[in-house]
N, CA and C atoms as an extended XYZ file, in Angstrom:
447
Properties=species:S:1:pos:R:3:atomname:S:1:resname:S:1:resid:I:1 pbc="F F F"
N        13.889        8.499      -22.917 N   UNK     1
C        13.681        7.529      -21.905 CA  UNK     1
C        14.355        7.775      -20.815 C   UNK     1
N        14.181        7.744      -19.485 N   UNK     2
C        15.048        8.504      -18.271 CA  UNK     2
C        14.960        6.945      -17.763 C   UNK     2
N        16.388        6.772      -16.775 N   UNK     3
C        16.544        5.389      -16.126 CA  UNK     3
C        16.375        6.212      -14.972 C   UNK     3
N        15.799        5.462      -13.848 N   UNK     4
C        15.328        5.846      -12.584 CA  UNK     4
C        15.829        4.566      -11.477 C   UNK     4
N        16.301        4.815      -10.178 N   UNK     5
C        16.000        4.161       -9.222 CA  UNK     5
C        14.861        4.546       -8.058 C   UNK     5
N        13.766        3.740       -8.291 N   UNK     6
C        12.561        3.730       -7.280 CA  UNK     6
C        12.977        3.947       -5.637 C   UNK     6
N        12.612        4.697       -5.360 N   UNK     7
C        12.657        4.811       -4.073 CA  UNK     7
C        11.562        4.165       -3.066 C   UNK     7
N        10.214        4.485       -3.577 N   UNK     8
C         9.051        3.945       -3.326 CA  UNK     8
C         8.373        2.729       -3.918 C   UNK     8
N         7.186        2.222       -3.517 N   UNK     9
C         6.739        1.478       -4.507 CA  UNK     9
C         5.546        2.095       -5.459 C   UNK     9
N         5.838        1.985       -6.968 N   UNK    10
C         5.009        2.757       -7.516 CA  UNK    10
C         4.120        1.428       -8.417 C   UNK    10
N         2.812        1.558       -8.126 N   UNK    11
C         2.010        0.513       -8.289 CA  UNK    11
C         2.027        0.400       -9.964 C   UNK    11
N         2.567       -0.752      -10.868 N   UNK    12
C         2.317       -1.007      -11.868 CA  UNK    12
C         3.788       -0.720      -12.586 C   UNK    12
N         4.701       -0.208      -12.008 N   UNK    13
C         6.180        0.335      -12.127 CA  UNK    13
C         7.022       -0.605      -11.538 C   UNK    13
N         6.809       -0.589      -10.347 N   UNK    14
C         7.941       -1.706       -9.734 CA  UNK    14
C         8.079       -1.411       -8.162 C   UNK    14
N         9.174       -2.098       -7.687 N   UNK    15
C         9.694       -1.866       -6.175 CA  UNK    15
C        10.618       -0.891       -5.888 C   UNK    15
N        10.853       -0.547       -4.728 N   UNK    16
C        11.834        0.010       -4.156 CA  UNK    16
C        13.363       -0.613       -4.499 C   UNK    16
N        14.010        0.197       -5.186 N   UNK    17
C        15.375       -0.506       -5.653 CA  UNK    17
C        15.481       -1.211       -6.992 C   UNK    17
N        14.555       -0.944       -7.655 N   UNK    18
C        14.173       -1.182       -9.180 CA  UNK    18
C        14.559       -0.553       -9.767 C   UNK    18
N        15.526       -0.480      -10.883 N   UNK    19
C        15.772        0.449      -12.062 CA  UNK    19
C        14.740       -0.153      -13.086 C   UNK    19
N        14.473        1.467      -13.065 N   UNK    20
C        13.093        1.265      -14.783 CA  UNK    20
C        13.689        2.794      -15.620 C   UNK    20
N        13.004        2.015      -16.679 N   UNK    21
C        13.288        3.503      -17.966 CA  UNK    21
C        11.775        3.664      -17.917 C   UNK    21
N        11.424        5.347      -17.726 N   UNK    22
C        10.117        5.829      -17.982 CA  UNK    22
C        10.470        6.673      -19.085 C   UNK    22
N         9.741        7.633      -19.628 N   UNK    23
C         9.323        8.794      -20.200 CA  UNK    23
C         9.709        9.613      -19.284 C   UNK    23
N        10.590       10.574      -20.403 N   UNK    24
C        11.251       11.761      -19.508 CA  UNK    24
C        10.094       12.732      -18.523 C   UNK    24
N         9.353       13.133      -19.256 N   UNK    25
C         8.116       13.784      -18.460 CA  UNK    25
C         7.735       13.076      -17.424 C   UNK    25
N         7.048       11.913      -17.642 N   UNK    26
C         6.662       11.160      -16.235 CA  UNK    26
C         7.775       11.022      -15.044 C   UNK    26
N         9.187       10.835      -15.667 N   UNK    27
C         9.823       10.921      -14.575 CA  UNK    27
C        10.209       12.380      -13.799 C   UNK    27
N        10.338       13.468      -15.043 N   UNK    28
C        10.383       14.887      -14.560 CA  UNK    28
C         9.187       15.332      -13.553 C   UNK    28
N         7.856       15.315      -14.267 N   UNK    29
C         6.936       15.888      -13.597 CA  UNK    29
C         6.329       14.922      -12.992 C   UNK    29
N         6.394       13.742      -12.177 N   UNK    30
C         5.735       12.872      -11.328 CA  UNK    30
C         6.567       12.186      -10.253 C   UNK    30
N         7.462       11.602      -10.842 N   UNK    31
C         8.155       10.406       -9.880 CA  UNK    31
C         9.272       11.394       -9.238 C   UNK    31
N         9.724       12.197       -9.740 N   UNK    32
C        11.308       12.845       -9.132 CA  UNK    32
C        10.399       14.019       -8.311 C   UNK    32
N         9.922       14.644       -8.523 N   UNK    33
C         9.147       15.614       -7.493 CA  UNK    33
C         8.289       14.953       -6.329 C   UNK    33
N         7.628       13.384       -6.234 N   UNK    34
C         7.029       13.481       -5.195 CA  UNK    34
C         8.007       12.380       -4.256 C   UNK    34
N         9.568       12.486       -4.961 N   UNK    35
C        10.658       11.609       -4.241 CA  UNK    35
C        10.077       10.081       -4.180 C   UNK    35
N         9.595        9.167       -5.458 N   UNK    36
C         9.228        8.324       -5.459 CA  UNK    36
C        10.458        7.831       -6.280 C   UNK    36
N        11.403        8.349       -6.732 N   UNK    37
C        12.014        7.723       -7.494 CA  UNK    37
C        13.606        8.542       -7.782 C   UNK    37
N        14.598        8.489       -7.981 N   UNK    38
C        15.774        8.964       -8.035 CA  UNK    38
C        16.561        8.811       -9.125 C   UNK    38
N        17.326        9.563       -9.959 N   UNK    39
C        18.124        9.272      -10.721 CA  UNK    39
C        19.187        8.191      -10.874 C   UNK    39
N        19.300        7.589      -12.414 N   UNK    40
C        20.313        6.369      -12.124 CA  UNK    40
C        21.587        6.850      -12.331 C   UNK    40
N        22.474        6.440      -11.535 N   UNK    41
C        24.160        6.725      -11.942 CA  UNK    41
C        24.948        5.670      -11.809 C   UNK    41
N        26.149        5.366      -11.663 N   UNK    42
C        26.837        4.385      -11.492 CA  UNK    42
C        27.537        4.125       -9.762 C   UNK    42
N        27.344        5.073       -9.516 N   UNK    43
C        27.627        5.075       -8.134 CA  UNK    43
C        26.143        4.651       -7.281 C   UNK    43
N        25.311        4.601       -7.695 N   UNK    44
C        24.132        4.492       -7.057 CA  UNK    44
C        23.884        2.941       -6.706 C   UNK    44
N        25.129        1.967       -6.718 N   UNK    45
C        24.734        0.464       -6.551 CA  UNK    45
C        24.542        0.392       -4.758 C   UNK    45
N        25.077        1.161       -4.131 N   UNK    46
C        24.760        1.184       -2.883 CA  UNK    46
C        24.088        1.351       -2.464 C   UNK    46
N        23.269        2.528       -2.907 N   UNK    47
C        21.715        2.988       -2.603 CA  UNK    47
C        21.259        2.034       -2.910 C   UNK    47
N        20.930        1.050       -4.203 N   UNK    48
C        20.249        0.293       -4.436 CA  UNK    48
C        20.176       -1.113       -3.559 C   UNK    48
N        21.490       -1.554       -3.015 N   UNK    49
C        21.628       -2.378       -2.112 CA  UNK    49
C        20.690       -2.268       -0.859 C   UNK    49
N        20.673       -0.963       -0.560 N   UNK    50
C        20.351       -0.275        1.061 CA  UNK    50
C        18.853       -0.643        0.804 C   UNK    50
N        18.387       -0.004       -0.517 N   UNK    51
C        16.795        0.053       -0.680 CA  UNK    51
C        16.347       -1.213       -0.126 C   UNK    51
N        17.040       -2.127       -1.093 N   UNK    52
C        16.373       -3.627       -1.154 CA  UNK    52
C        16.660       -4.016        0.138 C   UNK    52
N        17.720       -3.743        0.529 N   UNK    53
C        17.903       -4.635        2.444 CA  UNK    53
C        16.490       -3.906        3.215 C   UNK    53
N        16.106       -2.717        3.022 N   UNK    54
C        15.382       -2.180        3.919 CA  UNK    54
C        14.268       -3.060        3.216 C   UNK    54
N        13.764       -3.330        2.230 N   UNK    55
C        12.500       -3.734        1.967 CA  UNK    55
C        12.536       -4.883        2.293 C   UNK    55
N        13.474       -6.007        2.272 N   UNK    56
C        13.578       -7.182        3.020 CA  UNK    56
C        13.277       -7.165        4.307 C   UNK    56
N        13.563       -6.398        5.050 N   UNK    57
C        13.094       -6.156        6.545 CA  UNK    57
C        11.829       -5.859        6.987 C   UNK    57
N        11.192       -5.352        5.774 N   UNK    58
C         9.972       -4.816        6.712 CA  UNK    58
C         9.065       -5.810        5.534 C   UNK    58
N         9.387       -6.325        4.823 N   UNK    59
C         8.191       -7.408        4.055 CA  UNK    59
C         8.205       -8.773        4.876 C   UNK    59
N         6.783       -9.310        4.623 N   UNK    60
C         6.777      -10.708        5.067 CA  UNK    60
C         7.845      -11.832        4.441 C   UNK    60
N         8.363      -12.054        5.633 N   UNK    61
C         9.544      -13.290        4.808 CA  UNK    61
C         9.004      -14.174        3.850 C   UNK    61
N         8.653      -15.093        4.213 N   UNK    62
C         8.205      -16.338        3.437 CA  UNK    62
C         6.820      -16.435        2.828 C   UNK    62
N         6.406      -17.019        2.108 N   UNK    63
C         5.278      -17.492        1.654 CA  UNK    63
C         4.202      -18.090        2.521 C   UNK    63
N         4.874      -18.924        3.530 N   UNK    64
C         4.139      -19.587        4.525 CA  UNK    64
C         3.345      -18.809        5.431 C   UNK    64
N         4.596      -17.491        5.779 N   UNK    65
C         4.033      -16.337        6.555 CA  UNK    65
C         2.950      -15.496        6.077 C   UNK    65
N         3.028      -15.265        4.832 N   UNK    66
C         2.247      -14.546        4.315 CA  UNK    66
C         0.760      -15.263        4.279 C   UNK    66
N         0.478      -16.606        3.736 N   UNK    67
C        -0.399      -17.234        3.507 CA  UNK    67
C        -1.105      -17.190        5.355 C   UNK    67
N        -0.604      -17.389        5.899 N   UNK    68
C        -0.995      -17.411        7.536 CA  UNK    68
C        -1.648      -16.098        8.131 C   UNK    68
N        -0.988      -14.767        7.375 N   UNK    69
C        -1.319      -13.644        7.870 CA  UNK    69
C        -2.297      -13.059        6.914 C   UNK    69
N        -2.772      -13.966        5.745 N   UNK    70
C        -3.766      -13.744        4.780 CA  UNK    70
C        -5.104      -14.109        5.529 C   UNK    70
N        -5.110      -15.730        6.090 N   UNK    71
C        -5.908      -16.078        6.642 CA  UNK    71
C        -6.493      -15.575        7.979 C   UNK    71
N        -5.534      -14.966        8.472 N   UNK    72
C        -5.675      -14.154        9.690 CA  UNK    72
C        -6.786      -13.018        9.833 C   UNK    72
N        -6.548      -11.995        8.916 N   UNK    73
C        -6.900      -11.189        8.133 CA  UNK    73
C        -7.888      -11.378        7.607 C   UNK    73
N        -8.448      -12.279        6.919 N   UNK    74
C        -9.625      -12.584        6.112 CA  UNK    74
C       -10.889      -12.812        6.890 C   UNK    74
N       -10.314      -13.687        8.447 N   UNK    75
C       -11.061      -13.814        9.604 CA  UNK    75
C       -11.767      -12.644       10.165 C   UNK    75
N       -11.141      -11.885       10.142 N   UNK    76
C       -11.474      -10.579       10.884 CA  UNK    76
C       -12.121       -9.513       10.226 C   UNK    76
N       -13.161       -8.945       11.044 N   UNK    77
C       -13.894       -7.706       10.448 CA  UNK    77
C       -13.291       -6.269       10.858 C   UNK    77
N       -13.204       -5.813       10.018 N   UNK    78
C       -12.471       -4.513       10.197 CA  UNK    78
C       -13.392       -3.164       10.094 C   UNK    78
N       -13.241       -2.335       11.293 N   UNK    79
C       -14.645       -1.473       11.402 CA  UNK    79
C       -13.371       -0.407       11.665 C   UNK    79
N       -14.135        0.592       10.791 N   UNK    80
C       -13.788        2.066       10.343 CA  UNK    80
C       -14.817        3.438       10.565 C   UNK    80
N       -14.380        3.762       12.002 N   UNK    81
C       -15.252        5.055       12.073 CA  UNK    81
C       -14.755        6.277       11.624 C   UNK    81
N       -16.431        6.743       10.817 N   UNK    82
C       -15.711        8.111       10.019 CA  UNK    82
C       -16.961        9.163       10.573 C   UNK    82
N       -16.402       10.508        9.975 N   UNK    83
C       -17.830       11.028       10.156 CA  UNK    83
C       -18.817       11.259        8.789 C   UNK    83
N       -20.194       11.206        9.423 N   UNK    84
C       -20.807       11.170        8.390 CA  UNK    84
C       -22.316       11.564        8.587 C   UNK    84
N       -22.857       12.346        7.736 N   UNK    85
C       -24.009       13.165        7.411 CA  UNK    85
C       -25.167       12.251        7.549 C   UNK    85
N       -26.569       12.961        7.515 N   UNK    86
C       -27.817       12.402        7.804 CA  UNK    86
C       -28.204       11.078        6.679 C   UNK    86
N       -27.870       11.621        5.523 N   UNK    87
C       -27.664       10.259        4.756 CA  UNK    87
C       -26.745        9.272        4.562 C   UNK    87
N       -26.086        9.360        5.579 N   UNK    88
C       -24.841        8.203        5.262 CA  UNK    88
C       -23.503        8.500        4.586 C   UNK    88
N       -23.358        9.761        4.051 N   UNK    89
C       -22.405        9.893        3.118 CA  UNK    89
C       -21.573       10.835        4.091 C   UNK    89
N       -20.012       10.365        3.437 N   UNK    90
C       -19.089       10.708        4.521 CA  UNK    90
C       -18.553       12.244        4.192 C   UNK    90
N       -18.556       12.766        5.211 N   UNK    91
C       -17.247       14.055        4.923 CA  UNK    91
C       -15.924       13.776        4.758 C   UNK    91
N       -15.728       13.665        3.313 N   UNK    92
C       -14.202       13.121        3.147 CA  UNK    92
C       -14.724       11.713        2.473 C   UNK    92
N       -13.184       10.838        2.740 N   UNK    93
C       -13.381        9.544        2.139 CA  UNK    93
C       -12.467        8.704        3.003 C   UNK    93
N       -12.793        7.468        3.413 N   UNK    94
C       -12.152        6.413        4.029 CA  UNK    94
C       -10.751        6.207        2.892 C   UNK    94
N        -9.469        6.482        3.834 N   UNK    95
C        -7.943        6.357        2.942 CA  UNK    95
C        -7.261        4.821        3.128 C   UNK    95
N        -6.357        4.238        2.578 N   UNK    96
C        -5.396        3.598        2.909 CA  UNK    96
C        -5.271        3.598        4.434 C   UNK    96
N        -4.691        4.595        4.695 N   UNK    97
C        -4.572        4.830        6.032 CA  UNK    97
C        -5.453        4.612        7.221 C   UNK    97
N        -6.448        5.083        6.831 N   UNK    98
C        -7.564        4.642        7.980 CA  UNK    98
C        -7.772        2.950        7.841 C   UNK    98
N        -7.889        2.485        6.954 N   UNK    99
C        -7.696        0.977        7.060 CA  UNK    99
C        -6.400        0.210        7.757 C   UNK    99
N        -5.757        0.754        7.494 N   UNK   100
C        -4.102        0.236        8.049 CA  UNK   100
C        -4.379        0.297        9.272 C   UNK   100
N        -4.600        1.089        9.852 N   UNK   101
C        -4.658        1.374       11.205 CA  UNK   101
C        -5.786        0.676       11.855 C   UNK   101
N        -6.914        0.707       11.532 N   UNK   102
C        -7.744       -0.047       11.784 CA  UNK   102
C        -7.884       -1.385       11.826 C   UNK   102
N        -6.928       -2.088       11.005 N   UNK   103
C        -6.599       -3.811       11.027 CA  UNK   103
C        -5.572       -3.864       11.998 C   UNK   103
N        -4.706       -2.570       12.252 N   UNK   104
C        -3.999       -3.222       13.608 CA  UNK   104
C        -4.680       -2.815       15.058 C   UNK   104
N        -5.492       -1.891       14.543 N   UNK   105
C        -6.413       -1.937       16.331 CA  UNK   105
C        -7.202       -3.440       16.681 C   UNK   105
N        -7.523       -3.743       15.485 N   UNK   106
C        -8.327       -5.191       15.418 CA  UNK   106
C        -7.580       -6.525       15.594 C   UNK   106
N        -6.310       -5.969       16.303 N   UNK   107
C        -4.803       -7.203       16.263 CA  UNK   107
C        -4.806       -7.506       15.510 C   UNK   107
N        -4.624       -7.196       14.481 N   UNK   108
C        -4.237       -7.961       13.101 CA  UNK   108
C        -2.766       -7.288       12.725 C   UNK   108
N        -2.163       -8.070       11.751 N   UNK   109
C        -0.462       -7.657       11.743 CA  UNK   109
C        -0.404       -6.232       10.972 C   UNK   109
N         0.712       -5.656       11.446 N   UNK   110
C         0.834       -4.087       10.689 CA  UNK   110
C         0.946       -4.463        9.426 C   UNK   110
N         0.010       -3.474        8.724 N   UNK   111
C         0.163       -3.794        7.134 CA  UNK   111
C         0.668       -1.908        6.774 C   UNK   111
N         1.439       -2.153        5.818 N   UNK   112
C         1.799       -1.066        5.265 CA  UNK   112
C         0.594       -0.624        4.176 C   UNK   112
N         0.066        0.787        4.369 N   UNK   113
C        -1.008        1.753        3.505 CA  UNK   113
C        -0.582        1.820        2.287 C   UNK   113
N         0.404        1.323        1.965 N   UNK   114
C         0.520        1.188        0.034 CA  UNK   114
C         0.730       -0.110       -0.209 C   UNK   114
N        -0.071       -1.089        0.428 N   UNK   115
C        -0.080       -2.115        0.283 CA  UNK   115
C        -1.470       -2.709       -0.111 C   UNK   115
N        -2.416       -1.775        0.326 N   UNK   116
C        -3.979       -1.937        0.453 CA  UNK   116
C        -4.332       -1.201       -0.597 C   UNK   116
N        -5.580       -1.895       -1.252 N   UNK   117
C        -6.083       -1.737       -2.913 CA  UNK   117
C        -7.541       -1.322       -2.681 C   UNK   117
N        -7.718        0.106       -2.599 N   UNK   118
C        -9.169       -0.161       -2.929 CA  UNK   118
C       -10.023        0.032       -4.221 C   UNK   118
N       -10.981       -0.185       -4.383 N   UNK   119
C       -11.161       -0.085       -6.069 CA  UNK   119
C       -11.957        1.112       -6.187 C   UNK   119
N       -12.744        1.525       -5.501 N   UNK   120
C       -13.392        2.869       -5.776 CA  UNK   120
C       -13.654        3.486       -4.441 C   UNK   120
N       -13.365        5.150       -4.200 N   UNK   121
C       -13.026        5.727       -2.874 CA  UNK   121
C       -14.324        5.392       -2.152 C   UNK   121
N       -14.277        5.037       -0.901 N   UNK   122
C       -15.243        4.955        0.186 CA  UNK   122
C       -15.790        6.349        0.737 C   UNK   122
N       -16.873        6.555        0.108 N   UNK   123
C       -17.571        7.774        0.636 CA  UNK   123
C       -18.937        7.434        1.124 C   UNK   123
N       -19.284        6.689        1.503 N   UNK   124
C       -20.242        6.066        2.168 CA  UNK   124
C       -20.288        4.999        3.169 C   UNK   124
N       -21.196        5.127        4.325 N   UNK   125
C       -21.335        4.081        5.203 CA  UNK   125
C       -21.999        2.720        4.677 C   UNK   125
N       -21.093        1.837        5.320 N   UNK   126
C       -21.538        0.315        4.631 CA  UNK   126
C       -20.343       -0.668        4.638 C   UNK   126
N       -20.503       -1.446        4.006 N   UNK   127
C       -19.400       -2.816        4.047 CA  UNK   127
C       -18.830       -2.851        2.456 C   UNK   127
N       -17.402       -3.132        2.672 N   UNK   128
C       -16.884       -3.227        1.520 CA  UNK   128
C       -15.804       -3.931        1.477 C   UNK   128
N       -15.136       -4.676        0.507 N   UNK   129
C       -14.457       -5.493        0.577 CA  UNK   129
C       -12.805       -4.629        0.094 C   UNK   129
N       -11.812       -5.230        0.535 N   UNK   130
C       -10.556       -4.127        0.108 CA  UNK   130
C        -9.406       -5.652        0.187 C   UNK   130
N        -8.567       -5.510       -1.086 N   UNK   131
C        -7.613       -6.119       -1.201 CA  UNK   131
C        -6.126       -5.632       -0.634 C   UNK   131
N        -5.565       -6.774        0.060 N   UNK   132
C        -4.080       -6.178        0.709 CA  UNK   132
C        -3.340       -7.153        0.268 C   UNK   132
N        -2.258       -6.683       -0.272 N   UNK   133
C        -1.240       -7.803       -0.944 CA  UNK   133
C         0.071       -7.556        0.185 C   UNK   133
N         0.163       -8.956        0.565 N   UNK   134
C         1.001       -9.212        1.693 CA  UNK   134
C         2.447       -9.612        1.171 C   UNK   134
N         2.207      -10.452        0.021 N   UNK   135
C         3.254      -11.029       -0.535 CA  UNK   135
C         3.219      -11.375       -2.187 C   UNK   135
N         4.220      -10.930       -2.934 N   UNK   136
C         4.032      -11.186       -4.252 CA  UNK   136
C         3.241      -12.004       -4.758 C   UNK   136
N         3.331      -12.975       -4.009 N   UNK   137
C         1.969      -14.414       -4.442 CA  UNK   137
C         0.739      -14.147       -3.605 C   UNK   137
N         0.675      -13.734       -2.588 N   UNK   138
C        -0.044      -13.601       -1.641 CA  UNK   138
C        -1.012      -12.343       -1.525 C   UNK   138
N        -1.958      -12.459       -1.574 N   UNK   139
C        -2.822      -11.394       -1.482 CA  UNK   139
C        -4.397      -11.514       -0.716 C   UNK   139
N        -4.629      -10.899        0.305 N   UNK   140
C        -5.744      -11.086        1.284 CA  UNK   140
C        -7.217      -10.099        1.189 C   UNK   140
N        -8.455      -10.657        1.035 N   UNK   141
C        -9.474       -9.905        0.777 CA  UNK   141
C       -10.389       -9.411        2.345 C   UNK   141
N       -10.355       -8.515        2.945 N   UNK   142
C       -10.609       -8.268        3.659 CA  UNK   142
C       -12.042       -7.540        3.924 C   UNK   142
N       -13.099       -7.881        5.198 N   UNK   143
C       -14.323       -7.094        5.168 CA  UNK   143
C       -13.910       -5.821        5.779 C   UNK   143
N       -14.209       -4.472        5.215 N   UNK   144
C       -14.184       -3.295        5.760 CA  UNK   144
C       -15.843       -2.845        5.825 C   UNK   144
N       -16.317       -2.719        7.450 N   UNK   145
C       -17.376       -2.180        7.706 CA  UNK   145
C       -17.207       -0.510        8.005 C   UNK   145
N       -17.835        0.275        7.254 N   UNK   146
C       -17.374        1.694        7.573 CA  UNK   146
C       -18.830        2.383        8.152 C   UNK   146
N       -18.711        2.750        9.371 N   UNK   147
C       -19.827        3.197       10.292 CA  UNK   147
C       -19.681        4.786       10.375 C   UNK   147
N       -20.946        5.388       10.928 N   UNK   148
C       -20.679        6.599       11.241 CA  UNK   148
C       -20.505        6.775       12.515 C   UNK   148
N       -19.637        7.751       13.073 N   UNK   149
C       -18.814        7.708       14.395 CA  UNK   149
C       -18.628        9.279       15.034 C   UNK   149
């Protein structure tokens, strides 16, 4: 088992600044090459505190603020324009980055694309529901409409 410090959020594993134990192959072949984690050392305590401080500055501070942002998001309908063929099938897929940009363009709060969860890849024109994790205890489901453009 390898002991690592996460530098980015990894779904199902932890948040930035968390110290985790993972299998050697997962660390060597996935987390470290993608810069999602760094090896843990005794001198890394200052690095952990810097990562946690940056995370606190980025995330929504209180539960009340997160609930207010969730209500504001759920009231909006987000429209994403994508290139599509005659049958409505997209050339590519709608990504979490596209959705985050569309939320911000619709006068919504700035949302980190890593906090957006899409169940299945969006590859056709239509209406979809997407989940956004705003706070560890609060998530919002927003309506996303994909149109040909």
